[in-house]
C-alpha positions, 0 to 999 in steps of 0.5 A: 131821306124822304119820308115816303122812302122811310115809310117804304123801308119800314113796311118792307122790314115789317113784312120781313118780320111777318115772314119770321113769325110765320116760321112759328105759325106754319107749324104751331097752327097745323099740329094736327096735319103734322101728326097725320103726316107722322102718326107714330111720332106724336110727341116728337112733332111738338119739337117742331115748334120748340126747337126754333125757340130753343135756338133763340134761347141759346143764341139770341145775343149771337145774332146781335153781335153779328149785326154789330160786326157785319151789318144789319142788312147783310144779316137780314138778307142771309136770314131771308135767303137761307130761310127761304131755302129751308122752307123750300126743302120742307115742302118736300116729304121729308122724314121727321128727323130731317124736318127737325134738323131744318127747324134747328137751322130755321131757328138761326134764320129767325133770329137773324131776321128779328134782330136785324130788321128792327135794327134797320127799322130804327136806323132808317126811321125819322125821329118823328116816325121811330116810336110808331115804327117800333110799335108797328114792329111789335105787332108782327107776331100777332098779325102773322099768326092771324094772317096764317090762320085766316089764309093758311087754314083753308089753303092747307085744307085744299092743297096740303101743308107742303104747299103752305111751306112752299108758299112761305118759301116764295114769300121769303124770296119775294121779301129778299128781293124787296130788301135788296131793292129798297133797303140802302146798302150800308157799311157794317157797324163799326166794332168800336160801337159794340160793348167790347170789341173782341174777336169772335170766340167762346170767351168773347161770346161769354164776355159779350153776354155778361156785359150786355145783360149787366148793362142797364141800357142794353138789358132793360127792355129784354129783362121786362120782355122775359116776364111778359113772354112767360105769360103771353103765349101761355095765356093765349093757350089757356084762357079761352078754355076757361070761357063758356063754350059759346065764347071760346072762339071769340075770346081766342080771336079777340085777345091778340087783336085787342093787344095789336089795336091797343099797341097801335092806338093807346100805345102810340099816343102814350109814346108821344108823351112819355118815355117808353119804359114808363109806358111799359110799366103802365101796361104792367100795372094795368095787366096786374089789375086785370089779372087780380080781378080774374081771382073773383071772375075767372070766366069773364070774357071782357077781362081777357080782352082788357088784359091783352089790351094792357099787354099791348102797351108792353109790346110796342113800348118794349121795342120802342125803348131800345132806340131810346136807351141805346143810341149806337146801332150796334148796341141796339142790335145787341139789345134786340138780340137780348130781347129775342133771347129773353122772348124765346126763353119765356116762350119755352118755359111759360106755357108748361109752367102756367099749365102745371100751376093751373092743373095742380093749383087752379086759377089762383095759382096760375094768376099768382104767377102771372101777377108775380111776373108783372111785379118782377118786370116793374121791379127790374125796370125800376132797378135799371132806371135807377142805375141809368140815373146814377151813370148820367 
């Protein structure tokens, strides 16, 4: 495959990731507008965000199993098409109960996209491009949120939130067409490459989960990712409020930007020289150092930026670790499914947990949990590395 074809495929799949992340951003960034639409259901509107994470937490690995059985391209197209139809439905003035129901279904389409797209990206990337491609993929969440805020806020202010949902449906539809035109048709990955080929059943699903999460190759990236995601969104939400009033907006915008820039610059350079797991652990060590300084300087804006720069190394390298540790596309799909599952679990529990600790134990309690998470992530990665060495 010619290099420009590989680059074109990578970019289309990255756009699919932006569409998937926008499924979070189109609700999370517009809660005031949603609460105006449903003024008598202030608490329930919060579920418009969490329901999509709940689906991922419960069914993350299912998407990886389906990719292994019917092919990543088919799963991706299905997720994009159904996601587009759901966004189109949301563009109508739905009762809250029906809107919540669409979010449950949207959680399934989100999983389909974020598991199938990186699997295809790894498959169609050359050895030279793969680390950079997976690092680019690791930026999709932050970039999508930034674009949705930049373009979506004035758009919603002038046209309303239902117009935003329609625009998202249109974006998913265009992306589907691009995938159909640019991503080559492929046969479904042979089930002989899966961890344990079995008919799809509850027992088979349990066995797949057990084997995937016990595999030092499949589970390692997701296990570290769990501890990362417990803190990422939570710190994005909490840290700007600790800054001086004139620095809050700057810090809120600079933190995710710093993680993206770090991932695409320092992360790419390190991945060209070291294994992805080593880069991940380097990011965790740097993040621990920054977090510890917060104990004595909790209101320092530069520390926030440095912390998220360190976390940027974890982002890209965690995705790059999956193809490095798993040669078979079907096992890569399972690993991406496990990563999605871990990420959704972390997003679900992280912000409430850190907020609880901060409110009742102050900055020290919150930072203690952050440091503990990163220490556990390093411990897990080192443990899995030892198990892989024994298997070789």
